[in-house]
MARMIFI-750313 format. One line per 3 residues: number of its first residue (from 1); their letters; for each residue x negated, y, z of C-alpha. Coordinates in steps of 0.1 Angstrom, whole numbers. Example, Ala and Ser with C-alpha at 12.3 -4.5 7.8 and 13.67 -1.06 7.14 Angstrom:
residues 2
1	as	-123:-45:78 ~ -137:-11:71
This chain:
residues 361
1	mtr	-197:-894:-33 ~ -170:-891:-6 ~ -158:-927:-12
4	iqr	-194:-940:-11 ~ -203:-922:20 ~ -171:-934:37
7	tla	-179:-970:28 ~ -215:-967:41 ~ -204:-950:73
10	atd	-179:-978:80 ~ -204:-1006:74 ~ -236:-1016:92
13	vhs	-260:-1031:67 ~ -275:-1052:95 ~ -242:-1067:106
16	try	-230:-1081:73 ~ -228:-1119:70 ~ -245:-1126:38
19	ase	-278:-1117:22 ~ -260:-1106:-9 ~ -239:-1081:11
22	rlr	-270:-1067:28 ~ -287:-1062:-5 ~ -257:-1046:-21
25	lse	-253:-1022:8 ~ -290:-1013:6 ~ -285:-1007:-31
28	lqq	-255:-985:-25 ~ -275:-965:1 ~ -302:-959:-25
31	fac	-276:-948:-50 ~ -261:-924:-26 ~ -295:-909:-20
34	daq	-302:-905:-57 ~ -268:-889:-63 ~ -273:-865:-34
37	dai	-307:-856:-48 ~ -291:-848:-82 ~ -265:-826:-65
40	dey	-291:-808:-45 ~ -312:-803:-77 ~ -282:-787:-95
43	kfe	-275:-765:-65 ~ -311:-753:-66 ~ -308:-746:-103
46	llr	-277:-726:-97 ~ -293:-706:-69 ~ -325:-700:-90
49	rrm	-304:-685:-118 ~ -285:-663:-95 ~ -317:-650:-81
52	ddp	-330:-643:-116 ~ -298:-626:-127 ~ -304:-588:-128
55	nnh	-267:-583:-122 ~ -269:-601:-89 ~ -278:-578:-60
58	ghg	-275:-601:-31 ~ -270:-636:-19 ~ -236:-631:-4
61	ssn	-203:-630:-23 ~ -195:-596:-9 ~ -225:-580:-27
64	rkr	-216:-595:-61 ~ -201:-573:-88 ~ -163:-572:-87
67	khk	-149:-586:-119 ~ -121:-567:-137 ~ -97:-578:-163
70	gdk	-115:-578:-197 ~ -150:-581:-182 ~ -173:-606:-198
73	kep	-182:-637:-178 ~ -217:-639:-163 ~ -227:-674:-176
76	etd	-259:-675:-157 ~ -242:-672:-123 ~ -209:-688:-129
79	pde	-211:-725:-117 ~ -187:-736:-144 ~ -210:-721:-171
82	vsi	-245:-730:-158 ~ -260:-755:-183 ~ -277:-786:-168
85	pde	-314:-788:-176 ~ -323:-817:-200 ~ -343:-835:-174
88	lav	-316:-834:-148 ~ -290:-844:-174 ~ -310:-876:-182
91	hvr	-313:-883:-145 ~ -275:-879:-140 ~ -268:-902:-169
94	kil	-291:-929:-154 ~ -273:-925:-120 ~ -239:-929:-136
97	ekf	-251:-960:-155 ~ -265:-975:-123 ~ -232:-968:-105
100	kei	-213:-987:-133 ~ -235:-1017:-127 ~ -229:-1015:-89
103	tka	-191:-1013:-92 ~ -190:-1041:-118 ~ -207:-1065:-94
106	wgd	-189:-1053:-62 ~ -159:-1076:-68 ~ -174:-1108:-56
109	lrm	-186:-1093:-23 ~ -162:-1088:5 ~ -168:-1061:32
112	ddi	-150:-1080:59 ~ -164:-1058:87 ~ -152:-1025:73
115	dts	-124:-1009:94 ~ -99:-1004:66 ~ -78:-982:88
118	tqd	-104:-954:81 ~ -98:-957:44 ~ -69:-943:24
121	eed	-51:-970:4 ~ -61:-954:-29 ~ -98:-955:-19
124	iif	-99:-993:-14 ~ -115:-1007:-46 ~ -122:-1043:-35
127	pvp	-119:-1069:-47 ~ -120:-1065:-85 ~ -98:-1092:-101
130	ttp	-117:-1119:-119 ~ -108:-1132:-154 ~ -116:-1163:-175
133	hvd	-139:-1142:-198 ~ -175:-1153:-194 ~ -207:-1132:-198
136	ept	-229:-1161:-208 ~ -262:-1141:-213 ~ -262:-1133:-176
139	ifg	-257:-1170:-164 ~ -288:-1191:-158 ~ -293:-1225:-144
142	rde	-257:-1238:-144 ~ -258:-1262:-174 ~ -260:-1293:-152
145	dke	-233:-1281:-129 ~ -210:-1273:-159 ~ -216:-1307:-174
148	kii	-208:-1325:-142 ~ -175:-1306:-137 ~ -164:-1311:-173
151	kml	-171:-1348:-170 ~ -148:-1348:-139 ~ -121:-1330:-158
154	lsv	-122:-1353:-188 ~ -121:-1384:-166 ~ -90:-1374:-146
157	yga	-57:-1390:-155 ~ -34:-1387:-125 ~ -61:-1391:-98
160	ngg	-48:-1404:-65 ~ -16:-1415:-81 ~ -4:-1380:-89
163	dvs	0:-1360:-121 ~ -17:-1329:-107 ~ -52:-1332:-94
166	vlp	-69:-1305:-74 ~ -107:-1300:-76 ~ -122:-1275:-51
169	ivg	-153:-1256:-62 ~ -170:-1246:-30 ~ -199:-1223:-22
172	mgg	-210:-1192:-3 ~ -202:-1157:-15 ~ -224:-1146:-44
175	vgk	-235:-1181:-54 ~ -218:-1180:-87 ~ -186:-1201:-83
178	tal	-165:-1179:-106 ~ -192:-1177:-133 ~ -196:-1215:-133
181	vql	-159:-1221:-136 ~ -157:-1195:-164 ~ -183:-1216:-183
184	vyn	-162:-1247:-177 ~ -129:-1230:-187 ~ -143:-1217:-220
187	dqr	-160:-1249:-231 ~ -145:-1264:-263 ~ -141:-1298:-247
190	tln	-120:-1282:-220 ~ -99:-1263:-245 ~ -93:-1295:-264
193	rfd	-84:-1315:-233 ~ -55:-1292:-221 ~ -26:-1277:-240
196	lmg	-18:-1251:-213 ~ -44:-1230:-195 ~ -42:-1203:-169
199	wvh	-64:-1182:-146 ~ -52:-1164:-114 ~ -74:-1144:-91
202	vse	-59:-1151:-56 ~ -82:-1134:-30 ~ -70:-1130:6
205	nfd	-35:-1117:-1 ~ -17:-1150:-7 ~ 18:-1138:-12
208	lkt	38:-1167:-24 ~ 61:-1149:-49 ~ 32:-1129:-63
211	ims	11:-1160:-68 ~ 39:-1179:-85 ~ 46:-1149:-107
214	kii	9:-1146:-117 ~ 7:-1183:-125 ~ 37:-1179:-148
217	msf	23:-1148:-165 ~ -11:-1166:-169 ~ 6:-1195:-187
220	tkk	30:-1175:-208 ~ 8:-1145:-215 ~ 40:-1124:-209
223	pcq	52:-1102:-180 ~ 74:-1118:-154 ~ 101:-1096:-139
226	vte	117:-1124:-118 ~ 115:-1118:-80 ~ 137:-1146:-66
229	mdq	118:-1177:-53 ~ 142:-1203:-67 ~ 140:-1187:-102
232	lqy	102:-1185:-100 ~ 100:-1222:-92 ~ 124:-1231:-120
235	mli	104:-1210:-145 ~ 71:-1226:-134 ~ 86:-1261:-137
238	eqv	99:-1252:-171 ~ 64:-1242:-182 ~ 45:-1273:-170
241	vgr	70:-1302:-174 ~ 54:-1329:-196 ~ 23:-1308:-204
244	kfl	-14:-1311:-195 ~ -25:-1279:-179 ~ -57:-1265:-164
247	lvl	-51:-1238:-138 ~ -79:-1219:-121 ~ -70:-1203:-87
250	ddv	-101:-1182:-80 ~ -112:-1170:-46 ~ -86:-1188:-24
253	wne	-88:-1180:14 ~ -53:-1189:27 ~ -52:-1220:49
256	rkd	-14:-1224:52 ~ -5:-1258:38 ~ 32:-1250:37
259	lwd	26:-1223:11 ~ 3:-1244:-9 ~ 28:-1273:-10
262	vvl	55:-1249:-25 ~ 31:-1240:-53 ~ 20:-1275:-59
265	sam	55:-1290:-59 ~ 66:-1266:-87 ~ 38:-1280:-109
268	spa	43:-1317:-101 ~ 63:-1324:-134 ~ 31:-1319:-154
271	qss	11:-1348:-168 ~ -26:-1354:-160 ~ -32:-1318:-151
274	iil	-59:-1302:-130 ~ -61:-1272:-106 ~ -96:-1258:-100
277	vtt	-97:-1239:-67 ~ -128:-1218:-60 ~ -133:-1210:-23
280	rnt	-159:-1201:3 ~ -138:-1218:29 ~ -143:-1255:35
283	svs	-110:-1256:54 ~ -92:-1245:22 ~ -111:-1272:3
286	tmv	-101:-1299:27 ~ -64:-1288:26 ~ -60:-1287:-11
289	qtm	-83:-1314:-25 ~ -72:-1346:-42 ~ -107:-1350:-56
292	hpy	-141:-1347:-39 ~ -151:-1310:-38 ~ -179:-1298:-60
295	mvs	-204:-1279:-40 ~ -222:-1251:-58 ~ -258:-1246:-45
298	clp	-281:-1216:-48 ~ -302:-1212:-79 ~ -338:-1224:-80
301	fee	-365:-1197:-80 ~ -374:-1200:-117 ~ -338:-1196:-129
304	slq	-333:-1167:-105 ~ -364:-1151:-119 ~ -351:-1155:-155
307	lfk	-318:-1139:-144 ~ -336:-1110:-127 ~ -358:-1103:-158
310	qma	-327:-1104:-180 ~ -310:-1077:-158 ~ -341:-1056:-150
313	fsh	-362:-1057:-181 ~ -340:-1065:-211 ~ -339:-1029:-223
316	qge	-373:-1017:-210 ~ -400:-1033:-230 ~ -428:-1057:-223
319	sme	-451:-1032:-205 ~ -426:-1024:-177 ~ -421:-1062:-172
322	idf	-458:-1067:-168 ~ -462:-1037:-144 ~ -434:-1048:-121
325	edi	-433:-1086:-124 ~ -452:-1092:-91 ~ -428:-1070:-72
328	grk	-399:-1085:-90 ~ -409:-1120:-79 ~ -409:-1108:-42
331	ivk	-374:-1093:-47 ~ -361:-1125:-63 ~ -374:-1145:-32
334	kca	-355:-1122:-9 ~ -323:-1129:-29 ~ -325:-1165:-17
337	glp	-311:-1180:-49 ~ -278:-1160:-49 ~ -271:-1149:-85
340	lav	-250:-1120:-74 ~ -278:-1105:-53 ~ -303:-1111:-82
343	kan	-279:-1094:-107 ~ -273:-1065:-83 ~ -310:-1058:-77
346	gsa	-320:-1063:-113 ~ -292:-1039:-125 ~ -302:-1013:-99
349	lrf	-338:-1013:-110 ~ -332:-1014:-147 ~ -340:-978:-153
352	ekn	-363:-973:-123 ~ -400:-968:-129 ~ -408:-956:-94
355	eek	-429:-984:-77 ~ -420:-971:-42 ~ -383:-977:-49
358	wny	-390:-1012:-62 ~ -409:-1019:-30 ~ -380:-1005:-9
361	i	-358:-1034:-20
């Protein structure tokens, strides 16, 4: 709760840049309220049992019976021993499940306006690194995009006269760039096309040695203990020389061309290889591209609605879907075609049967 309250205190829901961020913050605020309600309910239960305890003769600790060695515990008044009522236990489990859904989707959102100086380093949980593993049941409306990108990959043989081509995948935060590239990466045609594949989550911290080391580990699937730049370059050259590789650099923000050139030069001995760069930043796209960038657009309404139903109703039965479908459509419209926002709201409402809370979104 402390970490959540600190995040909410440091961020203004109305000042965030993207609709997906505003929706996520609203969801987090609602979660904080639910969690606080559960805490208050438990405190009330503890107080009630203390009042009902015949051995308790007052509210203050000074009036309680002094315990001596060998005395039995008073389970009804000891906070460590008070059992949680079944109804409250179910409520707490639902809150915890909801929190897991929230934290799972946080990774693709970036709280740029949070003053990180107010946070302890150990409390900073963003961003969550991405991986090439794909959750296909939660991806809708991207078949055409996937086919177009795969067609581009299969047609590349040293585009622009080079042996390493760079295809930027560009779109706003929450639009589903990473999920789309995961589909491409795991397609059998892609796997057949390349004999070396790697995936590196870059994010904003573009430390050259770290990136080089991560690329090597992604290719070799082994730890890399090397820290000297010249050795890292040699190791990377050794991995790619004469091979066809596909490398995904996910969530790139850095615009320094000199750093990018160092990375690219170490991979130049490869043959007919491709680097997919996902980014929100069109300046990054312009800097790295050797191929025309692929722009990822928002989902159409019907695909967004399918995704929302999958997240909100998949475990709830047909009756709940019928009862809340109209409100769900309104929520989907507010998400403006951003899959991340649709997922976040659908997940948050999965166990919620209170119509007022649905309307709150």
